[in-house]
C-alpha positions in Angstrom: 138.3 14.2 46.0 137.0 14.1 49.8 134.3 12.6 51.9 130.6 12.8 52.1 128.5 13.2 55.8 124.8 13.3 55.3 122.3 13.3 58.1 118.6 13.2 58.8 116.8 13.3 62.0 113.0 12.8 63.5 111.4 15.5 64.8 113.1 17.6 67.8 116.6 16.3 66.9 119.0 18.9 65.5 121.3 17.3 62.5 124.0 20.2 62.6 125.8 19.1 65.6 126.0 15.4 64.5 126.9 16.4 61.0 129.9 18.5 62.3 130.9 15.3 64.0 131.0 13.6 60.9 132.7 16.1 59.3 135.4 16.2 62.0 135.8 12.5 62.2 136.7 12.6 58.3 139.0 15.5 58.1 142.1 13.4 57.0 140.2 13.0 53.9 139.5 16.6 53.0 140.1 19.9 55.1 140.9 22.4 52.0 137.4 23.7 52.3 134.0 22.3 54.3 130.6 22.6 52.7 127.4 22.1 54.2 123.9 22.5 52.6 120.6 22.3 54.8 117.0 22.7 53.9 117.7 26.6 54.7 121.3 27.6 53.6 124.7 26.6 52.1 127.8 27.7 53.9 131.6 27.0 52.4 134.5 27.8 55.0 137.5 26.6 55.6 137.1 27.2 59.6 135.4 24.4 61.0 134.1 26.6 63.9 132.3 28.5 61.5 129.5 25.8 61.4 128.2 26.3 64.6 126.5 29.3 63.2 124.1 26.8 61.1 120.5 27.3 61.8 118.9 24.1 63.6 117.5 21.8 61.0 116.6 18.2 60.4 118.3 17.2 57.1 122.0 18.4 56.2 124.5 17.0 53.4 128.2 18.1 53.6 131.2 17.5 51.8 135.0 17.9 52.7 137.0 19.0 50.0 140.4 17.4 49.3 141.8 19.6 46.3 143.9 18.0 44.0 143.9 20.4 41.0 142.7 23.9 40.7 139.9 22.9 38.9 138.3 20.7 41.8 135.0 22.6 42.9 133.6 22.8 46.7 130.5 20.7 46.8 127.7 20.2 47.5 126.6 22.1 44.3 123.2 23.4 43.3 120.9 22.7 40.1 117.5 23.1 40.0 116.7 23.4 43.4 118.6 20.6 44.6 121.8 20.2 46.2 124.2 17.8 44.9 127.6 15.7 45.9 129.5 13.9 43.8 132.6 12.2 45.2 134.5 10.4 42.4 137.7 9.2 41.1 136.3 8.3 37.8 133.1 7.6 36.2 132.4 7.3 32.1 129.9 10.1 31.9 131.9 11.9 29.7 130.5 15.4 30.1 131.7 18.2 32.2 131.0 18.6 36.0 127.8 21.0 34.8 126.6 18.7 32.4 126.6 16.1 35.0 124.7 18.1 37.6 122.0 19.0 35.0 121.7 14.9 34.4 121.2 14.8 37.8 118.5 17.4 38.3 116.5 16.2 35.4 113.8 13.9 37.0 112.9 13.1 40.7 116.3 12.5 42.9 115.3 8.6 42.9 114.8 8.4 39.2 117.8 10.5 38.2 120.0 8.7 40.6 118.7 5.1 39.4 119.3 6.2 36.1 122.8 7.2 36.6 123.7 4.0 38.3 122.2 2.0 35.6 124.2 3.8 32.8 127.3 4.8 34.2 130.4 2.5 35.3 133.3 4.5 37.5 134.1 5.1 41.0 131.7 6.9 42.6 129.2 8.3 45.6 126.5 10.2 45.5 124.3 12.5 47.9 121.5 14.6 46.9 119.3 17.1 49.4 116.0 17.8 48.1 112.9 19.5 49.9 114.1 18.7 52.8 114.8 14.7 51.8 118.4 13.0 51.4 119.4 10.7 48.8 122.4 8.5 48.2 123.8 5.9 45.9 127.2 4.2 45.1 129.2 2.9 42.1 128.1 -0.9 41.1 130.9 -2.3 41.6 131.8 -0.7 45.2 135.1 0.8 44.4 134.1 4.1 46.6 133.3 3.5 50.1 130.2 4.4 51.8 128.6 3.3 54.9 125.3 4.1 56.5 123.0 3.4 59.4 119.7 3.8 60.5 118.7 3.7 64.0 116.2 5.4 66.5 115.8 8.9 65.3 118.9 9.2 63.0 119.5 8.1 59.7 123.0 8.7 58.1 125.6 8.1 55.5 129.3 8.5 55.7 132.3 8.0 53.4 133.5 5.9 56.5 132.5 3.9 59.6 134.3 6.1 61.9 132.2 9.2 61.4 129.3 7.1 62.2 131.0 5.3 65.3 131.5 9.0 66.5 127.8 9.5 66.8 127.8 6.3 68.8 126.1 4.1 65.9 126.2 0.5 66.8 125.1 -1.0 63.6 127.3 0.4 60.8 126.5 -1.1 57.5 128.4 -1.3 54.3 126.4 0.5 51.5 125.6 -1.8 49.2 127.2 -1.6 45.5 124.8 -0.4 42.8 122.0 0.4 45.5 120.1 3.5 46.2 118.5 4.9 49.6 116.2 7.4 50.6 117.6 8.3 53.9 114.8 7.2 56.4 114.4 4.5 59.3 113.1 0.9 58.8 113.9 0.9 54.6 117.1 0.0 53.3 118.9 0.6 50.4 117.4 -1.2 47.5 119.2 -2.3 44.5 119.5 -0.8 41.3 122.5 -2.2 39.3 124.3 -5.1 40.5 126.9 -7.9 39.5 125.1 -11.1 38.6 126.2 -14.4 37.4 126.8 -14.4 33.6 126.3 -17.9 31.4 129.3 -19.1 30.1 129.9 -18.5 26.3 131.1 -20.5 24.1 134.0 -19.6 21.8 137.5 -20.5 20.6 140.7 -19.6 23.1 141.8 -17.0 20.6 138.8 -15.4 20.2 138.0 -14.8 23.7 141.6 -13.8 24.4 141.4 -11.0 21.7 137.9 -10.1 23.0 139.4 -9.6 26.5 142.8 -7.9 25.5 140.6 -5.4 23.7 138.5 -4.8 26.9 141.4 -4.4 29.1 142.8 -1.8 26.6 139.4 0.2 26.4 139.2 0.2 30.3 142.7 1.4 30.8 142.3 4.1 27.9 139.0 5.4 29.2 140.6 5.9 33.0 143.3 8.0 31.6 141.2 10.7 29.5 143.0 14.2 30.0 146.3 12.3 31.9 149.4 13.4 31.0 151.4 11.4 33.6 150.3 8.1 35.7 151.8 5.9 37.7 151.7 1.8 38.5 151.5 0.5 41.8 154.5 -2.2 40.3 155.3 -6.0 41.6 156.4 -7.2 38.5 153.5 -9.6 38.5 151.2 -10.2 35.6 148.4 -7.8 36.7 150.8 -4.7 37.6 153.1 -5.7 34.0 150.1 -5.6 31.8 148.4 -2.4 33.2 152.0 -0.6 32.9 152.6 -2.0 29.6 149.2 -0.6 28.1 149.8 2.8 30.1 153.1 3.0 28.2 151.1 2.2 24.7 149.1 5.2 25.2 151.9 7.5 24.9 151.4 8.9 28.7 154.2 9.3 30.6 154.4 6.1 33.2 156.3 5.5 36.0 156.0 2.2 38.3 156.3 2.9 41.7 158.0 0.0 43.8 157.7 -0.5 47.8 159.0 -3.2 49.8 160.6 -4.2 53.0 164.3 -3.5 53.1 166.1 -6.4 51.6 163.2 -8.4 50.5 164.3 -10.0 47.1 160.9 -9.2 45.1 161.9 -5.6 44.9 164.9 -6.4 42.6 162.6 -8.7 40.2 160.2 -5.6 40.2 163.1 -3.5 38.9 164.0 -5.4 36.4 160.4 -6.0 35.1 160.1 -2.4 34.9 163.7 -2.3 32.9 162.1 -4.9 30.6 159.1 -2.8 30.1 161.0 0.1 29.2 159.3 2.2 31.8 160.8 4.6 34.3 160.8 3.0 38.1 160.6 4.8 41.3 161.7 2.4 44.4 161.7 2.7 48.2 162.5 0.2 50.9 161.2 0.4 54.3 162.3 -0.5 57.9 160.6 -2.6 60.0 159.6 0.3 62.6 158.4 2.4 59.3 156.2 -0.6 58.5 154.9 -0.7 62.1 154.3 3.2 61.9 152.0 2.5 58.8 150.5 -0.4 60.3 149.1 1.8 62.5 147.9 4.0 60.2 146.6 1.7 58.0 144.8 0.4 61.0 143.0 3.7 61.5 142.1 4.3 58.2 140.6 0.9 57.4 139.1 0.6 60.4 139.2 -3.2 60.8 142.0 -5.5 62.5 142.2 -7.7 59.5 145.6 -9.2 58.7 145.0 -9.9 54.8 143.5 -6.6 54.4 146.2 -4.9 56.3 148.8 -6.9 54.0 147.2 -5.1 51.0 146.6 -1.8 52.4 150.3 -0.8 54.0 151.8 -1.5 50.4 149.5 0.5 48.9 149.3 3.3 51.3 153.0 3.4 50.9 153.1 3.4 47.4 150.4 6.1 47.2 153.0 8.1 49.8 155.6 7.6 47.3 153.9 8.4 44.1 152.6 12.0 46.1 156.1 12.9 46.7 156.8 12.2 43.1 154.1 14.8 41.9 151.5 11.9 40.9 148.2 11.7 41.6 146.5 9.0 39.7 148.1 5.6 40.1 147.0 2.2 38.7 146.5 -0.9 40.1 145.9 -4.6 39.2 143.4 -5.0 42.0 140.4 -7.3 40.9 142.0 -9.5 38.4 142.9 -12.6 41.1 139.1 -12.5 41.6 138.0 -12.4 38.2 140.4 -14.9 36.9 141.0 -17.3 39.4 144.6 -16.1 40.5 144.4 -17.4 44.2 146.0 -20.8 45.1 142.8 -21.5 47.2 140.7 -21.7 43.9 142.7 -25.0 43.1 141.2 -26.4 46.2 137.9 -25.6 45.1 138.1 -27.3 41.5 139.7 -30.4 43.0 137.1 -30.9 45.9 133.8 -29.3 43.8 134.8 -29.5 40.2 133.9 -26.8 37.5 130.6 -25.6 39.1 132.1 -25.2 42.2 135.1 -22.9 40.8 132.6 -20.9 39.0 130.5 -20.3 42.3 133.6 -19.3 44.3 134.9 -17.0 41.3 131.6 -15.1 41.2 131.5 -15.0 44.9 135.2 -13.3 45.1 134.2 -11.0 42.2 130.8 -9.9 44.3 132.7 -9.7 47.7 135.6 -7.6 46.2 134.5 -4.5 47.5 134.5 -5.4 51.4 137.4 -7.8 50.6 139.6 -5.5 48.9 138.6 -2.1 47.1 137.2 -0.5 50.2 140.3 -1.3 52.2 142.5 0.2 49.3 140.8 3.3 48.8 140.6 4.3 52.5 144.4 3.5 52.9 145.4 5.8 49.9 142.9 8.8 49.9 144.6 10.3 53.0 148.0 10.4 50.8 146.3 12.6 48.2 146.3 10.0 45.6 143.6 8.4 43.2 143.9 4.7 42.7 142.2 3.5 39.5 141.3 -0.4 38.9 141.0 -0.9 35.1 140.1 -4.7 36.1 137.4 -3.6 38.1 135.4 -2.1 35.1 131.8 -3.5 34.7 132.0 -4.5 30.9 135.3 -6.3 31.7 134.0 -8.0 34.7 130.5 -8.9 32.7 132.7 -10.6 30.2 135.4 -12.2 32.6 132.6 -13.9 34.5 131.2 -15.4 31.2 134.6 -17.2 30.1 134.8 -21.0 30.9 136.3 -21.7 33.9 138.4 -24.2 32.1 140.2 -21.3 30.4 141.4 -19.9 33.8 142.3 -22.9 35.6 143.5 -26.1 33.9 143.5 -28.2 36.5 143.7 -28.6 40.2 147.8 -28.6 39.9 147.7 -25.4 37.8 150.4 -23.5 39.3 150.2 -20.3 37.0 146.6 -20.1 36.9 144.8 -17.2 35.0 145.5 -18.9 32.2 143.5 -16.8 29.5 144.6 -13.5 31.2 147.9 -14.9 30.6 147.3 -15.5 27.0 145.7 -12.4 26.3 148.6 -10.4 27.7 150.9 -11.8 25.4 148.9 -11.4 22.5 148.9 -7.9 23.6 152.6 -7.2 23.7 153.6 -8.3 26.7 157.2 -10.0 27.3 156.4 -13.7 28.1 158.5 -13.8 30.9 156.2 -11.3 32.3 153.2 -12.8 31.2 154.3 -16.1 32.8 155.4 -15.3 36.3 153.9 -17.0 38.9 151.4 -15.4 41.1 152.4 -13.8 44.6 150.0 -11.9 46.8 151.3 -8.3 47.4 151.6 -8.8 51.0 154.0 -11.4 50.1 155.7 -10.1 47.5 156.7 -6.6 49.4 157.6 -8.7 52.6 155.1 -7.0 54.7 153.0 -10.1 55.7 156.0 -11.4 57.3 157.1 -8.0 58.6 153.3 -7.6 60.4 154.1 -11.7 62.2 157.7 -10.8 63.4 156.6 -7.3 65.1 153.7 -9.5 66.7 156.4 -11.9 68.1 158.6 -9.1 69.0 155.9 -8.0 71.2 155.4 -11.3 72.5 151.7 -11.9 70.9 150.0 -13.7 68.3 149.7 -12.0 65.0 145.8 -11.8 65.2 146.3 -10.4 69.4 148.8 -8.0 68.2 146.5 -6.3 65.6 143.4 -6.2 67.8 145.5 -4.5 70.7 146.8 -1.8 68.0 143.2 -1.6 66.8 141.5 -1.0 70.5 144.4 1.5 71.5 143.9 3.6 68.2 140.1 3.5 69.2 139.9 3.6 72.7 139.2 7.5 72.8 135.9 8.1 74.2 135.3 10.4 71.5 134.5 7.4 69.9 131.7 6.7 72.1 131.7 2.8 72.0 134.5 0.3 73.3 137.0 -0.4 70.3 136.3 -4.2 70.4 132.9 -3.5 69.1 133.7 -3.4 65.8 136.1 -6.6 66.0 134.5 -10.2 65.3 133.8 -11.5 68.4 135.9 -14.9 69.3 
């Protein structure tokens, strides 16, 4: 686990000083060891100052290593004359790391990376340096964050935007999921594997429910290979409850991690839900000043003054902090279920105003945009806590199948207070207690009390919530080191 940095410059510009800035800006994602490979040399060091000794070059890739286990290896790794970085929380490749390197070295970098993205699901980003050229790719759902730029004499890739901001880049772009890029100006990443609309299937509810349950069970099973102990970011809602339930059926030690604002009633419900499932629970409640501290950290980490994303990121980061303190490094979430199965209240208005076709299109768009609306912020908020967040509802096969399910099986009418009907049935059929399977949807920012806390903090400072978040963001990124005004990365009013 760590961070990718990659730089390619035009003639006359040394990439090394720029690369060092990228590495420094992502030190919170890994500082156990720094690895750099150029056209001429490879260096692994614990001392950043040693990177200044590298020879001038136009192309270089680097990796900040966060060692969670003794087996975590420094990168880049060399195989058949090319240097490779695999930043991954999970892939369904199935082989050893050495076998993966062999696979990624069989053909040209373009062909190899394209084949890998086409064939394998997971949470990953890849970078390859070969003969002075750099190539990068990202998983097809967009679970691992990756950003890029191509300005003037500079093309670069970074796990987080702030690395590129530090270089003075004004046009930082999200690396599209399932895309491949050869770092060069005027040629953007090109698609390899993307989420596309699915034809609506025909079938009985029972048959579809059974298939859906099998796919969810398969997704969770695949993501637990080799695990003896896991955690669940737990609210007692449908998505986290079925995740915890299926994990507990795999004979893996499963613990529900519950966080919330002190005194918030949903915390007690989550505790009772864990008891109903018969799983251990760890709970921690936070005061308002602690929420503000974490808010500032998350503004730095997710790089946006977005109230909705912060409302999700703060409880997940607090959960990650709690799990790490308990010695758990792999934590499952229910992220992605509401997009795929129409869990959000707003879907009711879409159905009422535009009918089933409009609802189908809205669900697809929410699934397609989930990487920028949810997954990136989740990963960036939690990775510095030395925890991997895994999302079984974001499984490629499950997404493909879920998009083909008739929307009438997800929402019964514009007045459907429960929604996610087919998922609820699948969960009941799998054995989840009806009390939990029929729990109404309540978003994490509301169920933990975090959203209300943000509004309370803003009011106590005499600001509207939006202005309060913007001011905090600008203060955090005001240092000249970022080489740009803080407001430049916020939406203009």
